[in-house]
C-alpha angles and dihedrals in degrees: 000000000000090000091054091051091052091049091051090049091052090048092052091049092049091049090056095043093110091056090051090051098222142078130216111261115234094238095058131074118248090245094057092045091049093050092051090058090068101032118091111221112233110244101153110089134175140309084064129203089223138051119272112235134230107279093046105118091223089071091059098048127100100247116235126243115254106243110245092234090059100045092094093042124121089242094058091043089053092050092050091048091050091049091053091046092053092042091057096036091060092037096232134141105236144019137181125205094247087063090069091042099266116121098210131118100255128125135179127196134185130166110185122212093232090070087077089067091052096055133061108261091236090058092046091053096041091054092046093234124179138165117277120188119221106296124184127190128187115196092358123193119202130206128181117244098174118033095192110114129225123198118210139146113278134187136185133210087223091058093047118199099013139089141178140179114270132185116229135173113265096229137025140167124221124201127180143094129310125222090277092055093251120140111256137185133186135175116213135187139185116357095357089055087053091053090051093049091047093052093043088055089058090058089056095048094258133129131200087252087072091062104029130117094252093208089065097050106123145159108257092220101042092124092053089049089059095041094050096040092248095308095130129120129203107214121217094190137056 
């Protein structure tokens, strides 16, 4: 009986072969051919034009140092350019190379002045926000300059649609190379120090969910979910 059912299944599949637009090659087993009909072949490779999401192994790897002899290479320049493109495309304030699928120690940060107009002034002041021009670090090293800790809500484009309160040091210093291979150093405080710590975590295979106050972890659109009877989508593209 089981054999007859399998034969009928094969007959139905063969009858619909034209709709599927392919035929089983003679050198492959029927099982492999059948699986390929429903398996999407991966054609999109890093560096991505989107943010990798929690669960992707690249976000849990210790990112590798960029060899000094390759810092000025076309490949590294292309990665940096793609990072900046994705950073601005999604209108966010920081990005690390693992977030576009590249496990290298590169970060980019940018906090635009117009953000002040988009936030209540009391929030802007409480989070100690300030403008930060586009800043790129290759092989950055971070040291803490102010060990006081500030606790504020924090999100991540690699944990799309969620946020939680996270404690971060109030001040840090970054040293490393810029995109031209020149030694660079910057001291940051308040929100910009938070951005730096967040991106440095990415280079060490960590996410803000590893540090968060778990009781504050929430979906950023929970109210819309209730209002629209659950008919809400969280986009991973833009």
